[in-house]
C-alpha positions in Angstrom: 17.2 -20.7 0.7 16.0 -23.5 3.0 13.1 -22.3 5.3 13.3 -24.0 8.5 10.1 -26.4 9.6 8.3 -25.1 12.7 5.7 -27.3 13.7 2.1 -25.8 14.5 0.0 -27.7 17.6 -3.0 -25.7 16.9 -4.5 -23.2 14.2 -7.5 -20.9 14.7 -8.4 -19.1 11.7 -10.8 -16.1 10.5 -11.3 -14.6 7.2 -13.2 -11.5 6.2 -15.3 -10.5 3.5 -16.9 -7.7 2.6 -19.8 -7.1 1.3 -22.2 -4.2 -0.2 -26.0 -4.5 -0.2 -29.1 -1.5 -0.7 -29.7 0.3 2.7 -33.3 0.0 1.9 -33.0 -3.9 2.2 -31.0 -3.7 5.8 -34.3 -4.8 7.8 -35.5 -7.6 5.3 -31.8 -9.3 5.1 -31.6 -9.2 9.7 -35.3 -10.9 8.8 -34.1 -13.6 6.8 -31.1 -14.4 8.5 -33.0 -14.9 12.1 -35.7 -16.7 9.9 -32.6 -18.9 9.0 -31.3 -20.1 12.7 -29.0 -16.8 13.1 -28.9 -15.0 16.2 -29.0 -11.2 16.9 -25.3 -10.4 18.7 -26.4 -8.8 21.6 -24.1 -8.3 24.9 -26.6 -9.2 27.4 -27.2 -12.4 26.3 -24.3 -14.5 27.5 -25.4 -17.7 26.4 -24.0 -16.4 23.2 -20.3 -16.3 25.0 -19.3 -19.8 24.0 -22.1 -20.5 21.0 -19.6 -19.2 18.1 -15.8 -20.0 19.4 -15.5 -23.9 19.4 -13.9 -24.5 22.9 -13.0 -21.1 24.0 -15.5 -18.6 25.8 -15.6 -15.2 25.0 -16.4 -13.4 28.5 -19.2 -10.2 26.9 -18.2 -8.3 29.6 -14.6 -8.0 28.6 -15.4 -6.6 25.4 -17.8 -4.0 26.7 -14.7 -2.6 28.5 -12.1 -2.7 25.7 -14.1 0.4 23.7 -14.7 3.6 24.6 -18.1 4.5 25.0 -19.0 6.6 22.2 -18.1 3.4 20.1 -19.3 0.8 22.2 -23.2 1.5 21.7 -22.5 1.3 18.2 -20.7 -1.8 17.9 -23.2 -3.4 19.7 -26.1 -2.0 19.6 -29.4 -3.1 22.2 -31.7 -3.4 18.8 -32.5 -4.5 15.2 -33.6 -0.9 14.7 -30.0 0.3 15.1 -28.5 2.6 12.2 -25.3 0.9 13.2 -23.5 -2.7 13.5 -25.4 -5.1 13.3 -24.6 -8.8 14.0 -25.9 -12.4 13.3 -24.3 -15.1 14.2 -24.9 -18.8 13.7 -22.5 -22.0 14.7 -22.1 -24.7 12.0 -19.8 -27.2 13.2 -19.2 -28.4 10.1 -16.5 -30.5 9.2 -14.4 -31.0 5.9 -11.5 -30.6 4.2 -9.3 -28.7 1.4 -7.3 -30.9 -1.3 -4.6 -29.8 -2.9 -2.7 -31.8 -5.5 -1.5 -34.7 -3.3 -2.2 -32.8 -0.2 -5.2 -32.4 2.3 -6.0 -30.9 5.4 -9.3 -31.3 6.9 -11.1 -28.1 9.3 -13.7 -27.1 10.6 -16.3 -24.2 9.7 -17.2 -23.5 13.4 -19.7 -20.4 12.8 -20.3 -17.4 10.8 -20.9 -14.1 11.0 -22.9 -11.6 8.9 -22.4 -7.9 10.5 -24.4 -5.3 8.4 -22.6 -2.0 9.0 -23.5 1.9 8.4 -23.7 2.9 4.5 -24.5 -0.3 3.0 -21.3 -2.1 3.9 -21.1 -5.5 5.4 -18.6 -7.7 6.6 -18.8 -11.9 6.8 -16.5 -13.0 9.1 -16.1 -17.4 8.7 -14.1 -18.8 12.0 -12.2 -22.6 11.5 -10.1 -24.0 12.6 -7.6 -27.0 11.8 -9.2 -30.8 12.8 -6.7 -32.8 12.0 -3.3 -31.4 13.9 -0.3 -31.1 13.8 1.0 -29.5 10.2 3.7 -27.6 9.3 3.7 -23.7 9.1 3.7 -24.5 5.7 0.7 -26.7 5.4 -1.3 -23.9 7.7 -0.3 -21.0 5.2 -1.3 -23.0 2.3 -4.3 -23.8 4.1 -5.2 -20.4 4.8 -3.8 -19.2 0.7 -6.0 -20.9 -0.9 -9.6 -20.6 1.5 -9.5 -16.8 0.8 -9.6 -16.7 -2.7 -13.1 -16.5 -3.1 -12.4 -17.2 -7.1 -9.4 -18.7 -7.9 -8.0 -16.9 -11.0 -4.2 -16.9 -11.2 -2.0 -19.8 -11.6 -0.7 -19.8 -8.0 -4.4 -19.3 -6.9 -5.9 -22.5 -8.7 -5.7 -26.2 -7.7 -7.7 -26.2 -4.2 -11.0 -28.1 -3.4 -13.5 -27.8 -0.2 -14.9 -31.6 0.2 -17.6 -32.1 2.8 -20.6 -34.9 3.4 -22.7 -32.4 1.6 -20.5 -32.3 -1.9 -17.8 -31.2 -3.1 -17.3 -27.2 -4.2 -14.1 -25.5 -7.1 -14.1 -22.3 -4.5 -14.3 -20.7 -1.2 -16.9 -18.6 -3.0 -19.6 -22.0 -4.0 -18.7 -23.3 -0.5 -20.2 -20.6 0.9 -22.7 -19.0 -1.3 -24.4 -22.3 -2.1 -24.0 -24.0 0.7 -23.6 -21.8 4.1 -25.1 -19.1 3.4 -26.8 -18.5 0.1 -30.0 -16.6 0.9 -27.4 -14.1 1.1 -26.7 -14.4 -2.1 -29.6 -12.4 -3.7 -28.9 -9.0 -1.6 -25.1 -8.9 -2.3 -24.7 -6.0 -5.2 -21.8 -7.2 -6.2 -23.4 -10.8 -6.6 -26.5 -9.7 -9.1 -23.5 -9.0 -11.3 -21.9 -12.4 -10.9 -18.6 -10.2 -10.1 -16.7 -9.1 -7.0 -15.3 -5.9 -9.2 -18.3 -3.5 -7.8 -16.5 -3.8 -4.0 -13.7 -1.2 -4.6 -12.5 -2.0 -1.2 -12.3 -6.2 -1.8 -8.4 -6.4 -2.6 -7.6 -9.4 -5.6 -10.9 -11.0 -4.2 -9.5 -12.3 -1.3 -10.5 -12.3 2.3 -8.7 -10.7 4.9 -6.7 -13.7 7.2 -6.6 -13.4 10.7 -4.8 -16.6 12.7 -4.0 -17.7 15.9 -1.0 -20.4 15.9 0.1 -22.3 18.8 3.6 -24.0 17.8 5.6 -26.8 19.7 6.5 -25.7 23.5 10.2 -23.5 23.7 10.4 -23.8 19.4 12.5 -21.2 18.1 10.5 -18.0 16.6 12.4 -16.8 13.5 12.0 -13.6 11.7 11.3 -16.0 8.3 8.6 -17.7 10.3 6.7 -14.2 11.0 7.9 -12.8 7.7 6.1 -15.3 6.4 3.0 -14.9 8.3 2.8 -11.6 7.7 3.0 -12.4 3.8 0.6 -15.4 3.8 4.2 -17.5 2.2 2.8 -21.4 2.3 4.1 -23.4 -0.8 4.8 -23.4 -3.9 2.4 -25.0 -6.5 4.9 -28.0 -7.2 4.5 -28.2 -3.0 7.3 -26.8 -1.9 7.9 -24.5 1.2 7.3 -20.9 0.1 9.3 -17.2 1.0 8.7 -14.3 -1.3 12.0 -13.0 0.1 15.5 -14.0 0.1 17.6 -10.8 1.7 17.6 -11.8 5.1 17.9 -7.8 5.8 14.8 -7.0 4.0 13.5 -9.9 6.0 14.5 -8.6 9.6 13.2 -4.6 8.4 9.9 -6.1 7.3 9.5 -7.8 10.5 10.8 -4.7 13.1 8.4 -2.9 11.0 5.1 -5.0 11.1 5.1 -7.1 14.2 4.1 -6.5 17.4 7.0 -7.3 20.1 4.8 -6.8 23.7 5.3 -10.6 24.5 8.2 -11.6 22.2 9.9 -13.6 22.8 7.1 -16.4 23.2 4.5 -14.8 21.5 4.2 -12.4 18.9 1.4 -10.5 16.6 2.3 -9.3 12.7 0.3 -7.3 10.9 0.2 -6.6 7.1 -2.6 -5.3 4.6 -3.7 -9.2 3.9 -3.8 -11.0 7.1 -3.1 -10.1 11.0 -1.4 -13.2 12.7 -0.3 -14.4 16.2 2.4 -17.2 16.3 3.1 -18.0 20.5 5.3 -21.1 21.7 3.2 -21.4 24.7 1.1 -23.8 25.9 -3.2 -24.3 25.0 -3.5 -23.8 29.1 -1.6 -20.8 29.2 -2.7 -19.3 25.7 -6.3 -20.1 26.6 -7.0 -16.0 27.6 -5.0 -14.8 24.3 -7.3 -16.9 22.3 -10.6 -15.6 24.0 -9.0 -12.1 22.9 -8.0 -13.3 19.5 -11.8 -14.0 19.1 -13.6 -11.3 21.2 -11.0 -8.0 21.7 -8.6 -8.3 19.2 -11.3 -9.6 16.8 -13.4 -6.6 17.4 -10.2 -4.1 17.3 -9.3 -5.5 13.9 -12.9 -5.3 12.9 -13.6 -1.8 13.2 -10.1 -0.5 11.6 -11.3 -2.7 8.3 -14.8 -1.5 8.5 -12.5 2.0 8.5 -10.8 0.9 5.5 -13.7 -0.1 3.9 -15.5 3.1 3.3 -12.6 5.4 2.7 -11.9 3.3 -0.3 -15.1 3.4 -1.1 -15.4 7.1 -1.1 -12.4 7.2 -3.1 -14.1 5.0 -6.0 -17.0 7.6 -5.6 -15.2 10.5 -6.2 -13.0 9.1 -8.8 -16.3 8.0 -10.9 -17.9 11.6 -10.7 -18.1 13.5 -14.1 -16.6 16.3 -14.3 -19.1 19.7 -14.0 -22.3 17.6 -14.3 -22.3 16.1 -10.4 -22.4 18.7 -8.3 -24.9 17.0 -6.1 -23.0 13.8 -6.1 -20.1 15.6 -4.5 -22.3 17.2 -2.1 -23.9 14.0 -1.3 -20.0 12.5 -0.9 -19.1 15.1 1.8 -22.1 14.7 3.7 -21.8 11.1 3.7 -17.8 11.5 4.8 -19.0 14.4 7.3 -22.0 11.8 8.8 -19.1 8.7 9.1 -16.6 10.9 10.7 -18.5 12.2 12.6 -20.3 8.8 14.0 -18.0 6.9 13.4 -14.9 7.7 13.1 -12.2 8.1 15.5 -8.3 8.3 16.2 -8.5 6.3 19.4 -11.6 3.6 19.8 -9.8 1.3 22.5 -9.2 1.8 26.6 -6.5 -0.3 27.0 -2.7 0.2 25.8 -2.3 -3.3 24.3 -5.4 -2.7 22.1 -4.2 0.9 21.5 -0.5 -0.7 20.1 -2.5 -3.1 18.0 -4.8 -0.3 16.5 -1.7 1.9 15.8 -0.4 -0.7 14.0 -3.8 -1.7 11.8 -3.7 2.2 11.0 -0.4 2.4 9.5 -0.7 -0.6 7.4 -3.9 -0.2 6.3 -2.9 3.2 5.5 -6.1 4.7 7.4 -4.7 8.1 8.0 -3.3 8.5 4.4 -6.9 7.6 3.3 -9.0 9.8 5.1 -6.6 13.3 4.5 -6.2 12.2 1.0 -10.4 11.5 0.7 -11.4 14.9 2.4 -8.8 17.1 0.7 -10.1 15.6 -2.7 -13.4 16.1 -1.8 -13.5 19.2 -0.9 -11.1 20.3 -3.6 -14.1 18.8 -6.1 -16.6 20.8 -3.9 -14.7 24.4 -4.8 -13.9 23.3 -8.3 -17.6 22.4 -8.7 -18.6 25.6 -6.9 -16.5 27.8 -9.4 -18.5 25.9 -12.5 -21.4 27.1 -10.7 -19.9 30.3 -10.6 -19.4 30.5 -14.1 -22.8 28.9 -15.0 -24.6 31.7 -12.9 -22.6 34.7 -14.2 -23.3 33.5 -18.1 -27.3 33.5 -16.9 -26.3 36.7 -15.1 -25.6 37.6 -18.5 -28.4 36.9 -19.9 -30.4 38.2 -18.0 -28.9 41.3 -18.1 -29.5 41.4 -21.7 -33.1 41.2 -21.4 -33.1 43.9 -18.4 -31.4 46.5 -20.4 -33.9 45.7 -23.7 -37.0 46.2 -21.5 -35.8 48.8 -19.9 -35.7 50.4 -23.3 -39.4 49.7 -24.0 -39.8 50.8 -20.6 -41.0 47.1 -19.2 -43.4 46.9 -21.6 -43.1 45.0 -24.5 -46.4 44.4 -25.8 -47.3 45.3 -29.8 -50.2 47.1 -30.2 -51.8 44.7 -33.0 -51.6 41.7 -30.0 -54.3 43.5 -28.1 -56.9 43.0 -30.6 -55.7 40.2 -32.9 -53.8 36.4 -32.7 -53.1 37.1 -36.5 -49.0 36.1 -37.0 -49.7 37.4 -40.8 -49.0 40.8 -39.6 -45.6 39.5 -37.9 -44.0 40.3 -41.5 -44.8 43.8 -41.3 -43.4 44.4 -38.3 -40.9 47.5 -37.4 -37.0 46.8 -36.8 -38.4 47.7 -33.1 -41.3 45.4 -32.6 -39.2 42.1 -34.7 -36.8 43.2 -31.2 -39.5 43.2 -28.8 -40.9 40.0 -30.4 -37.9 38.2 -30.5 -37.2 39.1 -26.6 -40.6 38.2 -25.6 -40.7 34.8 -27.1 -37.1 34.1 -25.8 -37.7 35.3 -22.8 -40.8 33.4 -22.0 -38.9 30.3 -23.5 -36.1 31.0 -21.2 -38.1 31.2 -18.7 -39.9 28.0 -19.2 -36.6 25.9 -19.7 -35.2 27.1 -16.4 -38.1 26.4 -14.3 -38.5 22.7 -16.2 -34.7 21.9 -15.5 -34.5 23.0 -11.9 -38.0 21.2 -11.5 -35.9 17.9 -13.1 -33.0 18.1 -10.8 -34.7 18.7 -8.0 -36.9 15.1 -8.7 -33.3 14.0 -10.0 -31.4 14.4 -6.9 -34.8 13.2 -4.8 -34.5 10.0 -6.4 -30.5 9.4 -6.0 -30.8 10.6 -2.5 -34.1 7.6 -1.9 -31.8 5.5 -3.6 -28.6 5.8 -1.6 -30.6 6.7 2.2 -27.6 8.4 3.0 
């Protein structure tokens, strides 16, 4: 299939990397970031409006007016003691190049955000732009394809390297955590075992990509361009332009389902599970406000829905690890967790403006947020009912045992004392007991033993639950 070239004049890109941390380290991480030159993001600090976005200025008042008040105060807290979303940002403006085989693209890392989200989740945001423009759309998508891969494992992901004045890196993970944010690495749970496999919400160990691309004025924007954006189809390993479908009808259906066409035919926003891309053929001067939205309001629209996806996948992973019949307390904690998440952060509508709500609906659809939420709630309720049934069975068995002891005690008039026990502790007389005295002796010892065991088990479970809750800090 012959692909139509499209020259891109400007390219702004944002990459989102999810991570997990221990909630007990939340304040410590914040202090480390502040010490390393990061700024706490506060809407009242208007000096930050043009600090992290290159030649673009973000108006904080627009951010404040974009979300409903019940979410705004959580996304933009005013103090570091908030349990909500704490964003720390730092401008780098460091230039380098991504090399792959014979090709090279020069780019700049403008700034990096580290946002500490509730429940031990976090998101690293990397803002970049291409500096040696123009490029064909295949080159831009190829850059995004390789940059978003933290550790290359598949054949089509290998072969790229980053070159900066301070050194060369064979992977994006090495670039970020060895040079730009090495002080964050000790706090990442999954990096402690040198793997990203501990993150159930980190799909294929690739960052989520978002981009704003400006092509030649009045250039024709074709369905194949939009499809390739949604699929991040750049070039094959041998350098040829690539598209992951050859069926025009399939491409057309995909574009129709994934594209926001409010500003067509000059601008399109295409959303998928791995990327959200804006493509426009308007001039840069006409796009200034749209780029501000891309880096401001639309970024936070994407951010909150990406957080929803992270949380729901995390809950799905945790209930899948439950040991049947042994983790009733864990089920209770997960139910408590999703209840707190639902009550404080999860809302069907979070955006005030119509365009933002339309994009939010697309994100919810392609992230499958509603399906994940309903499935998680239903599964946890089912687990809880099952655990309750098992608990009832155990209670019935215990009640049966206690009933037996009660009946035997009743036979003896609630008195299991044997006459010899009053005067002597000599055990030699045990062998001369009558059958009824043997029954009394065994019942007494087993009753005392059972009581001790039950008290010890209850104390152990209570202590275990206290330790678990202290670790989770729900």
